[in-house]
PAZA-959976 format. One line per 4 residues: for each residue x, y, z of C-alpha. Coordinates in nm, 4 decimals. Layout:
<atoms>
X Y Z  ...
</atoms>
This chain:
<atoms>
-1.6773 -4.0962 3.2593  -1.9257 -4.1306 3.5488  -2.2437 -3.9275 3.5828  -2.0909 -3.7583 3.8843
-1.8031 -3.6266 3.6748  -2.0530 -3.4498 3.4477  -2.2050 -3.2425 3.7265  -2.0950 -2.9016 3.8428
-2.0231 -2.7933 4.1971  -2.3939 -2.7440 4.2726  -2.4758 -3.0987 4.1662  -2.6643 -2.9915 3.8546
-2.5787 -3.1255 3.5120  -2.3191 -2.8969 3.3510  -2.4300 -2.8191 2.9958  -2.1232 -2.8139 2.7680
-2.3130 -2.6951 2.4598  -2.3529 -2.3145 2.4498  -2.6807 -2.1746 2.3286  -2.7134 -2.0262 1.9788
-2.6763 -1.6654 2.0932  -2.3595 -1.7491 2.2819  -2.2145 -1.9301 1.9786  -2.2892 -1.6339 1.7552
-2.1197 -1.3997 1.9983  -1.8104 -1.6154 2.0134  -1.7930 -1.6386 1.6374  -1.8209 -1.2625 1.5981
-1.5512 -1.2121 1.8593  -1.3194 -1.4509 1.6739  -1.3805 -1.3010 1.3309  -1.1169 -1.0337 1.3645
-0.9285 -0.8601 1.6409  -0.9633 -0.4809 1.6440  -0.5976 -0.4119 1.7117  -0.5137 -0.5647 2.0519
-0.2292 -0.8115 2.0201  -0.3297 -1.1681 2.1175  -0.1318 -1.3193 2.4002  -0.1110 -1.6889 2.3178
-0.0143 -1.7129 1.9512  0.2743 -1.6113 1.7297  0.2219 -1.2755 1.5605  0.3340 -1.2638 1.1977
0.4467 -0.9190 1.0791  0.3431 -0.9134 0.7126  0.5919 -0.6402 0.6147  0.8833 -0.8166 0.7831
0.8036 -1.1451 0.6111  0.7924 -0.9671 0.2750  1.1309 -0.8038 0.3398  1.2828 -1.1404 0.4311
1.1211 -1.3126 0.1297  0.9658 -1.5743 0.3578  0.6271 -1.7323 0.2797  0.3604 -1.6252 0.5267
0.2473 -1.9287 0.7300  -0.1216 -2.0048 0.7929  -0.2823 -2.0478 1.1337  -0.1242 -1.7488 1.3075
-0.2042 -1.3959 1.4157  -0.1150 -1.1312 1.1556  0.0198 -0.7801 1.2027  -0.0810 -0.5524 0.9154
-0.0376 -0.1809 0.8491  -0.3152 0.0433 0.7231  -0.1757 0.3910 0.6548  0.0255 0.4529 0.9755
-0.1903 0.2304 1.1973  -0.0589 -0.1129 1.2940  -0.3251 -0.3754 1.3675  -0.3195 -0.7415 1.4678
-0.5915 -0.9754 1.3407  -0.6843 -1.3307 1.4307  -0.7584 -1.4578 1.0786  -0.5600 -1.4843 0.7553
-0.8107 -1.2916 0.5438  -1.0529 -0.9999 0.5688  -1.2784 -0.8107 0.3325  -1.2121 -0.4539 0.2288
-1.4966 -0.3397 0.4517  -1.3494 -0.5185 0.7547  -1.0028 -0.3747 0.6883  -1.1457 -0.0227 0.6779
-1.3392 -0.0925 0.9989  -1.0095 -0.1691 1.1748  -0.9177 0.1988 1.1422  -1.2681 0.3350 1.1971
-1.3499 0.3982 0.8319  -1.6214 0.2870 0.5885  -1.6177 0.2167 0.2119  -1.8791 0.4863 0.1671
-1.6269 0.7510 0.2696  -1.2893 0.5900 0.1950  -1.1266 0.3884 -0.0824  -0.8892 0.1064 0.0115
-0.5677 0.0188 -0.1706  -0.3243 -0.2697 -0.1184  0.0438 -0.2590 -0.2028  0.1396 -0.5973 -0.3460
0.4317 -0.7090 -0.5630  0.5407 -0.3484 -0.6096  0.2013 -0.2339 -0.7406  -0.0857 -0.0536 -0.5721
-0.4221 -0.2166 -0.6427  -0.7771 -0.1221 -0.5404  -0.9688 -0.3316 -0.2876  -1.3479 -0.3190 -0.3129
-1.5656 -0.3372 -0.0012  -1.6554 -0.7037 -0.0546  -1.3216 -0.8182 -0.1959  -1.1488 -1.0769 0.0237
-0.7800 -1.0072 0.0893  -0.5616 -1.3005 0.1941  -0.2647 -1.2147 0.4138  -0.0977 -1.5346 0.2887
-0.0723 -1.4056 -0.0680  0.2920 -1.3615 -0.1735  0.4044 -1.0018 -0.2131  0.1450 -0.8373 0.0111
0.2992 -0.5442 0.1968  0.0465 -0.2978 0.3411  -0.2757 -0.1026 0.2912  -0.3614 0.2607 0.2252
-0.6866 0.4550 0.2451  -0.7937 0.7445 0.0250  -1.0861 0.9777 0.1030  -1.3717 0.9125 -0.1392
-1.4585 1.2780 -0.1777  -1.5375 1.3049 -0.5496  -1.8463 1.1415 -0.6961  -1.9531 1.1165 -1.0595
-1.9904 1.4595 -1.2170  -1.8249 1.6415 -0.9271  -1.4872 1.8034 -0.8916  -1.2089 1.8657 -1.1451
-1.1172 1.5870 -1.3838  -0.7533 1.4694 -1.4077  -0.5574 1.6440 -1.6809  -0.4716 1.4416 -1.9916
-0.2740 1.6923 -2.1957  -0.0835 1.4371 -2.4039  -0.1361 1.0783 -2.5142  0.0599 0.8088 -2.3358
0.1744 0.4769 -2.4723  -0.0889 0.2115 -2.4082  0.1402 0.0171 -2.1731  0.2142 0.3301 -1.9681
-0.1549 0.4225 -1.9386  -0.2410 0.0662 -1.8320  0.0348 0.0733 -1.5705  -0.0900 0.4022 -1.4280
-0.4528 0.2875 -1.4221  -0.3440 -0.0308 -1.2465  -0.1891 0.1645 -0.9588  -0.5310 0.2642 -0.8299
-0.3970 0.6169 -0.7740  -0.4874 0.9490 -0.9304  -0.2480 1.0517 -1.2087  -0.2186 1.3282 -1.4643
-0.0387 1.3835 -1.7950  0.0721 1.7484 -1.8067  0.2689 1.9575 -2.0559  0.4695 2.2525 -1.9209
0.7311 2.4441 -2.1163  0.7074 2.1871 -2.3956  0.7989 1.9025 -2.1580  0.5639 1.6060 -2.1147
0.5308 1.5060 -1.7496  0.3345 1.2373 -1.5645  0.2327 1.3116 -1.2052  0.1338 1.0248 -0.9737
-0.0482 1.1382 -0.6609  -0.0136 0.9821 -0.3138  0.2565 0.7380 -0.4211  0.3248 0.5155 -0.1165
0.6643 0.5278 0.0522  0.8356 0.2792 0.2846  0.8525 0.3445 0.6575  1.1487 0.5664 0.7390
1.0545 0.8912 0.5664  0.8822 1.2029 0.6955  0.5622 1.1103 0.5081  0.3912 0.7805 0.4225
0.3131 0.8916 0.0665  0.4072 1.1733 -0.1685  0.3292 1.2977 -0.5168  0.5943 1.1992 -0.7688
0.6471 1.3079 -1.1268  0.8572 1.1821 -1.4156  0.9671 1.3824 -1.7207  0.9526 1.2300 -2.0688
1.2279 1.3103 -2.3194  1.1310 1.3788 -2.6793  1.2835 1.0496 -2.7925  1.0925 0.8300 -2.5449
1.0434 0.5288 -2.5512  1.3666 0.4821 -2.7493  1.5491 0.7140 -2.5094  1.5522 0.6614 -2.1357
1.3521 0.8082 -1.8498  1.5650 0.9678 -1.5812  1.5339 1.0793 -1.2183  1.2196 1.1411 -1.0103
1.0670 1.4466 -0.8427  0.8772 1.4432 -0.5119  0.6360 1.6770 -0.3350  0.6493 1.7370 -0.0490
1.0257 1.7106 -0.0192  1.1342 1.3841 0.1407  1.3546 1.3600 0.4471  1.4646 1.0640 0.6548
1.2897 1.0133 0.9873  1.6247 0.9480 1.1571  1.7559 1.2878 1.0481  2.0231 1.1565 0.8105
2.0819 1.3668 0.5015  1.9610 1.2588 0.1576  2.2331 1.3434 -0.0928  2.2019 1.4614 -0.4539
1.8640 1.6310 -0.4194  1.7645 1.9835 -0.5254  1.4567 2.2047 -0.5466  1.2532 2.2590 -0.8631
0.9343 2.4556 -0.9316  0.6732 2.2879 -1.1511  0.2960 2.3224 -1.1839  0.2959 2.5968 -0.9224
0.4585 2.3762 -0.6577  0.8010 2.3077 -0.5135  0.9385 1.9617 -0.5982  1.2449 1.7756 -0.4749
1.4561 1.6445 -0.7619  1.6345 1.3165 -0.6932  1.9419 1.3058 -0.9157  1.9622 0.9323 -0.9592
2.0826 0.7878 -1.2879  2.1065 0.4505 -1.4549  2.4331 0.2607 -1.4518  2.5708 0.0120 -1.7015
2.3882 -0.2585 -1.5076  2.0560 -0.0778 -1.5424  2.0972 0.0708 -1.8911  1.7777 0.1562 -2.0784
1.6496 -0.1272 -2.2989  1.4397 0.0081 -2.5898  1.1363 -0.2082 -2.6505  1.1496 -0.3476 -2.2966
1.1748 -0.0581 -2.0543  0.8899 0.1857 -2.0030  0.7300 0.3916 -1.7256  0.6537 0.0828 -1.5140
1.0144 -0.0390 -1.5119  1.1384 0.3135 -1.4421  0.9070 0.3435 -1.1421  1.0358 0.0080 -1.0162
1.3814 0.1638 -1.0286  1.2516 0.4694 -0.8395  1.1125 0.2363 -0.5725  1.4570 0.0807 -0.5412
1.6204 0.4252 -0.5061  1.3823 0.5176 -0.2279  1.4337 0.1874 -0.0456  1.8121 0.1938 -0.0947
1.8340 0.5412 0.0605  1.7029 0.4015 0.3894  1.9702 0.1314 0.3919  2.2546 0.3815 0.3930
</atoms>
């Protein structure tokens, strides 16, 4: 290359190395995109790839969902703080949860979340309104099996163990739902029979009542009053292919079945 080819239109040498401030600005701009879809790269929809069981490829743009907000980012990982910033929130005022492999797990402010990790679906935020020593404590009116308590704690959601009318009931608050219902999350409760864990868990109860966004009717549901609230009972029962297995099945496997009921309803 000749010296002439290195000059700009004014005849001065054209510096190709940006100054430090310019480099910093470019790097910050590239770190993550605040929701505007890039024009010149494939956009990978994380939820669609999960539904199709495809591995998420590196080196692309990624569409993620946080609550009901859809965002596109330029990198394959972000911290919890950066994810909250995408929807105008901070870890001081909101908790972040990720739904992955059927479970809901907490994401701390400085935790790094990879969008390439198998099973990642979406993110949820929860107002961080109660600090230590403030507000009512969750009810624990009966003792759960260790495995059930560990499952519930691992959800990263508030839950309670309540006894009403002699029936032991677990309530899970803000349980996430797939897109296609009238709400993105709902409270759900499960009733324990006296013979559990040798006898099976059955059905699920939602509040508020669920309806399909497309207006189609959900069959085999009814209203029930519990804990001073109206709940929607889903009359869904195990078949011979999903018969209760004592010593294997527990609350976690039952809730996996509930997830399948909720997803299957949208496929009808």
